[in-house]
C-alpha positions in Angstrom: 69.6 -27.1 -4.7 72.7 -25.7 -6.0 74.5 -25.0 -9.4 77.7 -23.4 -8.5 78.1 -21.2 -5.6 74.4 -20.3 -6.9 71.7 -21.4 -5.1 68.7 -21.8 -7.0 65.7 -20.7 -5.0 62.3 -20.8 -7.7 62.3 -21.6 -11.8 61.4 -18.3 -13.2 60.9 -20.2 -17.3 62.1 -22.2 -19.5 62.7 -22.3 -22.9 64.2 -24.0 -26.3 68.0 -22.7 -24.4 67.5 -23.9 -20.9 65.6 -23.3 -17.6 66.1 -19.6 -15.8 66.3 -19.7 -12.0 65.8 -16.8 -9.1 68.9 -17.7 -7.3 71.0 -16.2 -4.6 74.4 -15.1 -5.1 76.3 -15.7 -1.7 79.6 -13.8 -2.8 77.6 -10.1 -3.1 74.7 -11.4 -1.3 72.0 -10.3 -4.4 69.4 -12.6 -6.2 70.1 -13.1 -9.6 69.0 -15.2 -13.0 70.3 -18.0 -13.6 70.4 -19.4 -17.2 70.9 -23.3 -17.2 71.7 -24.9 -20.4 70.0 -28.2 -21.2 72.2 -31.1 -20.3 71.4 -32.7 -24.1 72.5 -29.2 -25.5 75.2 -28.8 -24.1 77.2 -32.1 -24.8 76.6 -30.4 -29.0 79.4 -28.7 -29.6 77.3 -26.0 -31.8 74.3 -25.4 -29.2 77.3 -24.6 -26.8 79.1 -22.1 -28.9 75.5 -20.1 -29.3 75.0 -20.1 -25.9 78.5 -18.7 -25.7 78.1 -16.2 -28.2 75.1 -15.5 -26.6 76.8 -14.6 -23.3 79.2 -12.5 -25.7 76.4 -10.6 -27.6 74.8 -9.9 -24.0 78.0 -8.5 -22.1 78.5 -5.8 -24.9 75.3 -4.2 -24.3 74.8 -1.3 -20.9 71.9 0.1 -21.0 68.5 1.0 -18.7 66.2 -1.9 -21.0 68.8 -4.7 -21.7 69.2 -7.1 -18.8 72.5 -7.1 -17.9 74.8 -10.2 -18.2 77.1 -10.4 -14.9 78.8 -14.0 -16.0 78.9 -17.3 -18.1 80.4 -19.9 -16.1 80.5 -24.0 -16.2 80.1 -26.5 -14.0 81.6 -30.3 -14.8 78.8 -30.9 -18.2 76.4 -27.9 -16.9 76.8 -24.4 -18.9 75.2 -21.8 -17.2 74.2 -17.2 -17.8 74.4 -15.5 -14.5 72.0 -12.9 -15.2 69.9 -9.5 -13.7 67.0 -10.6 -12.2 63.7 -9.0 -13.7 61.6 -8.7 -11.0 58.0 -8.0 -13.2 55.6 -9.6 -15.5 56.5 -10.1 -19.3 54.1 -8.3 -21.9 52.2 -10.6 -22.8 50.3 -10.8 -19.4 49.6 -7.5 -20.0 48.3 -7.6 -23.7 45.6 -10.7 -22.4 43.6 -8.3 -20.6 42.9 -6.5 -24.2 43.8 -3.3 -26.3 46.0 -0.7 -24.2 46.0 2.4 -24.0 48.1 4.2 -26.9 50.4 6.5 -24.4 50.7 3.3 -22.7 52.3 1.6 -25.6 53.7 4.1 -27.3 55.8 4.2 -23.7 56.8 0.8 -24.1 57.4 0.9 -27.3 59.8 3.9 -27.1 62.0 1.9 -24.6 62.1 -1.2 -26.5 63.1 0.9 -29.5 65.8 2.2 -27.2 66.9 -1.2 -26.2 67.4 -2.3 -29.8 68.8 1.1 -30.9 71.9 0.8 -28.1 71.8 -3.6 -29.9 72.2 -2.4 -33.4 74.7 0.3 -32.7 76.9 -2.8 -31.5 76.0 -4.2 -34.7 73.6 -6.7 -32.9 70.2 -8.0 -34.8 67.9 -9.3 -31.4 66.2 -11.9 -34.0 62.9 -13.0 -31.1 61.4 -9.1 -30.3 58.0 -10.5 -28.6 56.1 -10.4 -26.0 57.7 -13.2 -23.8 61.1 -11.1 -23.8 59.9 -8.0 -23.5 59.3 -7.7 -19.2 57.7 -4.3 -17.5 59.1 -3.6 -14.2 58.8 -1.1 -11.7 61.8 0.3 -13.3 60.7 0.1 -17.2 60.8 -2.0 -19.9 63.7 -5.0 -19.6 63.8 -6.6 -22.8 65.1 -9.9 -22.2 67.2 -12.9 -24.2 69.7 -12.2 -27.0 70.1 -15.8 -27.5 69.5 -16.5 -30.8 71.2 -12.9 -32.0 73.9 -12.1 -34.5 76.4 -10.6 -34.8 76.0 -7.9 -37.9 79.5 -6.6 -37.4 82.2 -7.7 -40.8 84.3 -9.3 -38.6 81.8 -11.9 -36.6 82.6 -14.9 -35.9 80.8 -17.6 -38.7 77.2 -18.6 -38.4 76.5 -20.8 -35.5 73.1 -22.3 -37.9 73.0 -24.3 -40.5 72.7 -22.0 -44.0 69.4 -21.1 -43.9 68.1 -22.0 -41.0 64.7 -20.5 -39.5 65.5 -18.5 -36.0 62.8 -16.3 -33.8 58.9 -17.1 -33.3 56.9 -17.6 -36.6 54.0 -14.9 -35.0 57.3 -12.2 -34.8 59.0 -12.9 -37.2 59.9 -10.2 -40.3 59.3 -11.6 -43.9 62.6 -11.9 -45.1 63.5 -13.5 -41.3 60.8 -16.3 -42.3 62.3 -17.0 -45.7 65.7 -17.5 -44.4 67.4 -14.8 -45.4 69.8 -12.0 -44.6 68.5 -9.9 -42.0 69.3 -6.8 -41.2 68.4 -4.2 -37.6 64.6 -3.4 -40.0 64.0 -7.1 -39.5 63.9 -6.0 -35.8 61.5 -2.8 -36.3 59.5 -5.9 -38.1 58.8 -7.6 -34.8 58.6 -4.8 -32.6 55.7 -3.2 -35.0 53.8 -6.8 -34.4 54.1 -6.2 -30.9 53.1 -3.0 -31.0 49.9 -4.2 -32.9 48.9 -7.0 -30.8 49.2 -3.7 -27.9 47.1 -1.3 -29.5 44.7 -4.0 -31.2 44.8 -7.1 -28.3 45.1 -9.8 -30.8 48.3 -10.1 -33.5 48.3 -9.2 -36.8 48.8 -12.3 -39.0 46.9 -15.4 -37.7 46.7 -19.3 -38.5 45.8 -22.7 -37.3 49.7 -23.8 -38.6 53.1 -21.8 -37.9 53.3 -22.5 -42.0 50.0 -20.6 -42.0 51.6 -17.8 -40.4 54.5 -17.4 -42.2 52.6 -17.4 -45.0 50.2 -14.5 -43.8 53.2 -12.5 -42.5 55.3 -13.0 -46.2 52.6 -12.2 -48.6 49.3 -11.0 -46.6 48.8 -7.2 -45.4 47.7 -7.0 -41.6 43.9 -5.3 -41.0 43.7 -2.1 -40.2 43.8 -1.0 -37.1 40.5 0.0 -35.6 39.8 2.8 -32.7 43.8 4.1 -33.6 45.0 8.4 -33.7 45.8 8.1 -37.6 49.3 9.3 -37.0 49.9 6.0 -34.8 48.5 3.4 -37.3 50.7 5.1 -39.7 53.4 4.6 -38.1 52.9 0.5 -36.7 51.9 0.0 -41.0 55.6 1.6 -41.5 56.6 -1.2 -39.4 55.0 -3.9 -40.8 55.8 -3.1 -44.2 57.1 -6.2 -46.0 59.9 -4.3 -47.8 62.6 -3.7 -45.5 64.1 -0.7 -47.4 59.6 0.6 -47.0 59.9 0.2 -43.0 61.8 3.1 -40.0 65.2 1.7 -41.0 66.6 2.5 -37.3 64.7 2.6 -33.7 65.8 5.9 -33.2 63.9 7.5 -37.0 60.3 5.0 -35.0 61.2 6.5 -31.8 61.5 9.6 -33.5 58.3 9.6 -35.5 56.9 8.2 -32.0 58.1 11.2 -29.4 55.8 13.6 -32.0 52.6 11.2 -31.5 53.0 11.0 -27.9 53.9 14.6 -27.2 50.9 15.3 -29.2 48.2 13.0 -27.4 50.0 14.5 -23.8 49.1 18.3 -25.3 45.7 16.6 -25.8 45.0 15.5 -22.8 45.7 18.8 -20.7 44.6 21.5 -23.0 41.6 22.8 -24.6 41.9 22.8 -28.2 41.5 25.2 -30.7 37.4 25.1 -32.7 38.3 23.0 -35.6 39.7 24.5 -38.9 38.3 22.8 -41.4 40.1 19.7 -43.2 43.7 20.1 -44.7 45.6 17.8 -47.1 49.1 16.9 -46.9 50.7 16.2 -50.4 53.7 13.9 -49.7 55.5 10.9 -51.1 57.2 10.6 -47.7 55.5 8.6 -45.1 56.9 10.3 -42.0 56.8 13.4 -43.3 53.0 12.7 -44.3 53.3 11.7 -40.5 55.0 15.2 -38.9 52.2 17.3 -41.0 49.2 15.4 -40.5 50.6 15.7 -35.8 51.0 19.2 -36.5 47.3 20.5 -38.0 45.1 17.7 -35.7 46.9 19.4 -33.4 45.8 23.1 -34.4 42.4 21.1 -34.7 42.2 20.6 -38.5 41.0 17.0 -40.3 43.8 15.9 -42.7 43.7 14.0 -45.8 46.8 12.6 -47.2 48.5 12.0 -50.9 51.6 9.8 -51.9 51.9 12.4 -55.1 50.5 15.3 -56.8 48.3 12.7 -59.0 46.3 12.2 -55.6 46.6 15.5 -54.7 44.6 16.8 -57.2 42.0 14.3 -56.8 41.8 14.9 -53.5 41.0 18.9 -54.9 39.2 18.4 -57.2 35.8 16.6 -55.1 36.6 18.6 -51.3 37.5 22.5 -50.4 40.4 22.1 -48.1 41.3 25.2 -45.8 44.9 24.6 -46.0 46.8 22.1 -48.4 50.8 21.9 -47.7 52.1 20.2 -51.0 56.0 19.0 -51.3 57.6 19.4 -54.2 59.6 16.7 -55.3 56.7 14.1 -56.1 56.1 11.9 -58.3 53.7 11.3 -60.7 53.1 15.2 -60.7 55.1 16.9 -58.9 54.0 19.7 -56.4 54.5 22.4 -59.0 51.9 21.0 -61.0 49.9 20.9 -58.3 50.5 24.8 -58.1 49.8 25.0 -61.4 46.4 23.3 -61.0 45.4 25.9 -57.8 46.2 28.9 -59.8 44.1 28.0 -62.1 40.8 26.1 -60.7 40.0 28.6 -58.5 36.9 26.8 -57.3 39.8 24.0 -55.9 41.8 26.9 -54.3 42.6 25.9 -50.4 42.2 28.6 -48.6 45.8 28.0 -47.1 48.9 26.9 -49.4 51.8 26.0 -48.1 54.9 24.4 -49.5 57.6 21.6 -48.3 61.3 21.5 -49.9 64.9 20.5 -49.0 65.8 23.4 -51.7 67.4 26.3 -49.6 66.5 30.0 -50.0 64.1 28.3 -52.9 62.8 31.5 -54.9 59.2 31.0 -56.0 57.7 33.1 -59.0 55.7 35.5 -58.8 52.6 34.0 -59.9 53.3 31.0 -57.1 54.4 34.2 -54.9 50.5 34.7 -54.9 49.2 30.9 -54.8 51.8 30.2 -52.0 51.3 31.3 -47.8 54.7 29.7 -46.9 57.8 27.7 -47.1 58.2 25.2 -44.9 62.0 23.4 -44.8 63.0 19.8 -45.0 64.0 18.4 -42.5 61.0 19.1 -40.8 60.8 20.1 -37.2 57.5 19.9 -35.6 57.9 22.6 -33.0 58.9 25.4 -35.7 56.4 23.8 -37.7 53.6 24.2 -35.4 54.2 27.6 -34.5 54.1 28.6 -37.9 50.8 26.7 -39.3 49.7 28.5 -36.0 50.6 31.9 -37.5 50.0 31.7 -40.9 46.8 30.6 -40.6 45.7 32.7 -37.6 44.0 35.2 -39.7 41.6 32.4 -41.4 
């Protein structure tokens, strides 16, 4: 069977936007994937416009983890895309085998994050990140199907959907997408968080008997906590799945940076004998990314780590548990870091063995009283290698 000049070899899949076939391009003697718009849709001007838009959107993206679009063609009443054929299997198959190891899950998510970062940089949000659209091949991950992507650039063509129309797969939608609201790059972060959770847990974070039930959960109900996962990694997934877009990672690059730290720490633990347990440490910081970085460095040094999101919570921890080390940000809501220092200076029995402060203030000068309490100052933004060396050196005498 042929379409245009292409010999159709076997069907690879089918979806709402058409059938996908493996085909042979006789001119270049190479295999390609052909996505054919169904005849009923090809006759609809709106769907034809969406199909052409898919080609234009995807053709703008040139990235090793995005399936390449070669051309868009027409024959009689048929329209079809000619694409790179991706040999491999969808992530769905790997998830069906059960929960995935942390290292492998991180590797996959980082490659997907790299792909969607490329799209976001071009002003494009994918809108349908899900396991079926993530192919695992011998050449790594390939993200497929920008068929419902919407151009976010100010000069983009008018919307190709009716106002408020919901596009996507319910279980992987962001809350704002499920509500038909305007979306941004952080919507893809949420969807990737759902995929990440599913890889680690072996099940989706939001369930229900109907699409509506699933959408109600993802809009209003917190996901079950991940079990048996490194706390730092669990915190990353939790942040991806925040209901409010502003509370998530604001870019795929930011997500990748956080994952790189966790991955490097996991790799180091797999090949290096850790130092003996150093006791328990407390990290007090209202910024979740900073807490993640501090936790990763402290755990690599052998500490067990508790976290506090403000000074008041930090003081409650200090009153109930002895800490070998504490890192406190100076600028926090409720009680700030200065007030935490006041507490440990006056409450001798609750004072940690080592106290460090974290700040964005350049050339910070501590009072003589604070100098008597503080072992060192950690500058933000944090660099994990410098932080690790600093903590290792500062606590070497403990």
